[in-house]
Residue, then its C-alpha position, 0 to 999 in steps of 0.5 A: m500500500s502506498r504511503p500518504l502523499g507528502v509535501s515533496r510528492w505533491r510538489r512533484i505531482w504538480q510539476i508533472r501536471r504542468v508538464v502534461a498540460r504544456y505538451g498537450l498529453r491529456e489526449f492519452l488519458k481521455p479518448g477522442r481528445t486532441s491537442r492544439d500542439p501540432r507536433p506528433r503525440g510521440e514526439r510530445l511525450r518524448l520531450a515531456l519525459e526528458e523534461l521530467g528527468p532521468v527516472f522518467v527517461k529510463f521509464g520511457q526507454a523501457l516502454s519503447t521496448r513494449p510493442d505489444l502495448v505501445p503503438p509504433d509511432i510512440a515506441g519509435q519516438l521513445a526509442l530516441l530518448q537519451d540520458r542527458v545528465p550532468p556529472f556529479p562532483a568528483a569529490e562525491a565519487r571519491r566519497v562513494i568509492e572510499a565508503e564502499l572499499g574502505r580505503p582512500v582513493e590514493q591507496l586504491f589507485a595509482s591515478f584517478d581522473d576526476t573528470p568523468l569519461a561518461s555520465a548517465s542517470v544512474a552512474q558515472v565512469h572515471a578513468a584510473r590506473l591500478h598500482p604497479g604489480a609486485d613484479g614491477s609491472e605497470g598497473m593496468e588501466v581501468v574504469v571505475k563506475v560509481l553510482r550517483p549519491d543518493v540515487e537509490r532514494v531518488i529512484a525509489a521515490d519516483v518509482e513509487l510515484l509512478h505506481t501511484l500514477a499508474a493506479l490512478a490512470e487505470r482507475f479513471s481512464s479506459t485508454a490507460r487500462r488497455l495499456r496495463p500501466r501497473e504491469v509496465v511500472a512493475e516490470y520497469e522497477k525490476v530493471i531499474l533495481d537490477e541496474l542499481d546493483l553493480m555486483r550484478e553487472g560485474a557478474s554479467a560481465a564476467l560470464l560474457r567474458r568467460n563465454w567469449l574468451g579467446s574469440d576473435l569476434i568480440y572482447h569483454p573487459l576483465v572484472f576486478w572483484d577486489y575493487t567491486r562492490t554494490r555501488v562501485l564497479v572496476l573493469e579493465r579499460i578498453h581502447g577502441i573506436s566507437i561504432r558511431e565513428l563510421d568515417r573514421l572506421r572507413a578511413l582505416g579500411v574496416d570491412f563493413e560487410a564483415l563487421s555487420e555479419r560478425g555482429v549478427e553472428i555474436f547475437f545469435k550465438q549469445t542467444f542460442r549457443d550461450n543463452f545469455f545475451h547482452a541486451d543493451m547493444h545501442p551504439g554507445n556501448i559498442f566499440v571496434d578493434a580495427s587493428d585487423p581491418k579485414r577481421p574487425r573485432y567488437l569491444a563491449v561495455d556496460f552490462g547492466i541489462v542482460g537477457q536469458l531464455t528458457p529452453s522451451d522459449q529457445r526452441y519455440l523461437a527457433e522454430n518460429f523463425y524457421a516456420f516464418f521463412n518457410r511461410d508455414y503460418r499454421r506452424v507459427a500459430e500452433l507454436h504460440v498456442e503450444s507455448e501458451w503465449i496465447p490462450a489455449a482456446t484461441r482458434v488456430e485458423e483465425f490466428e493463422a489468417a491474421i499472421r498471413t495477412v501481415c507476413e505475406p507482403i514481407f516476402q514480396r521483397p528480397l530475402r536480404e531486406i526481410s527484417f527479423g526485428f520487424f517480423l517479431l514486432r508485427l507478430f507481437q502486434i497481431a498476438r495482442r489482438f488474441d490476448y497475447q500473454v506478455q513474455p518480458q524475456l522475448v520483448l527484451l530479445q526483440k529490442t536487442l535484435l532490432q538494435i543489432e539489425g539496425l546497426g548491421r544495416q547501417l554498416n551494410p545495407d545489403l546485410d542478409l541476416w538469414k544467411t548468417a543466422k540460419p547455420i547457427m540455428e540449424d546447428w543448435m536445432r541439430r544438437r538439441i532436437g536431432p537424433a544425436a540429442t535424443l541418444e544423449r538424453l537416453r544415455e543420461q536417463l538410463p542410470h535413473l531407469a536402472d535404479a527405478l525399475p527394481q523399485i517399481v517391480r517390487q511395488l507391483a509385486a508387494p503383497a496385498s493387505g490382510a483384508a483382501t480375499r484370496r479371490e482379490l489376491a488372484v485378480l491382483r496377481e494377474e494384473l501385476r503379471a499383465a503390468s509386468r508383461r507390458q513393461l517388458r514389451m516397452i523395454a524390448g520396444g525401447a531396445l529395438g528403437l535404440c538399435a534402429t536409431g544406431v543403424y540410422v545414425a551409422g547409415t546416414g553419415w552423421q558425424v557423431a563420434g561413438a553414436p552407433a556404439l552408444a546406441w547398441g550399448l543402450a539397447a543391450a543395457a535395456l535387454v539386461l534390464a528386461v531379463s532382470a525384471l523377469r527374474r524378479r517376477 
């Protein structure tokens, strides 16, 4: 339950009211009302949020990733929101660092630059250098990310106010109710609170680095855990060229086609191979190592927002892409029902027809011009009409895909995402749902089956209670024998299936080391279990 509105909160509400009036935003609350301001409504909303400050800016940024809730004209404008926040004094940054790490800045670092490299709504970043090593080696260059002083209290107050405003909007506006503002604010609160924990960001950076260590596609900085706390994060400083500096990259002879395709490869491998993707890949967080212009490497920073998918989401997403590019709209519709993204009572034929209406025009263009991000965007908008259940992890993925795709096409207008993504997804599907994957799952389950089968047989053969009659016992014994025979048939059938799979794997040329031998071994083990079951009858 919200606290009573104090003087400061009433003052903040009054400020919001004036901004709403200035930009003619009452049309969002009252259907049919129009503004005298000739500017588009999305632009006016963006300007209002920028005036209201950092928390509202970040809320607008989060809202821009919700195409299932926000119309395209508004989402497009909200995506342009930028954190325009002046830096806080270096003395305050030093105070936070010393309070978190328990030592003076001069003892912690050989040098510390009081002029920040970057400043945003939640934190700012300073350059520093560690002390020389015990062997006399030069101390490493690092960046020190520091949370803004009192930022937790400020954000908590504004988030609580957002909850209040969302509840009021739902109560008094039917238009607002359709946007489900309380759900949106709750989702935003989770994101912003995660960004306030720099230990969490450090852990994300460390996992991304471990997943890609040694790769020539991308580099992630080293985390210095001895210098990292909830409000301070110290990372290896990387030196590269901002992806925004296209003219500079072009002058260095960087292969833009290779750079764009490598970006797509990174995204799809993070999503399907690692199931851990950097979900804030806007140009400000991407740098390029151009030391080898023909094989440029990405350098990543800022790991406050990351994403993961469940195994079922991964599979359904991959199958959706496959079905979409094969124009199998029936399968796309079925996948949405199977995954419970839309209600089970939905008529698949109606959903299929809606998908076809939107997707068929896309295929009138060359394959290289087909946008994965646009496909997902339109799919979410269609599903919205069929009571689509919001999947936050997929929305985050869709936002990241749009960022990667937009950047890739800026580097290379002829970028064909499907050409790059298809072999990655084919390999993932082959490893997850192909014959080799089935054999591996059977191999993993065999010890459990071996342990469980004797227990099952003992339970089936256990004597009945003294109250049972001889006749009932005879019937029960016969049922047990029948159940045992059924189990034996199942085991024998499984053995034959394993043998057949081994023959198939060997005969079709699958390059899976030891697969045929494994199949025969599993079949033999199953037969042994059958004999064991017979003896226990």
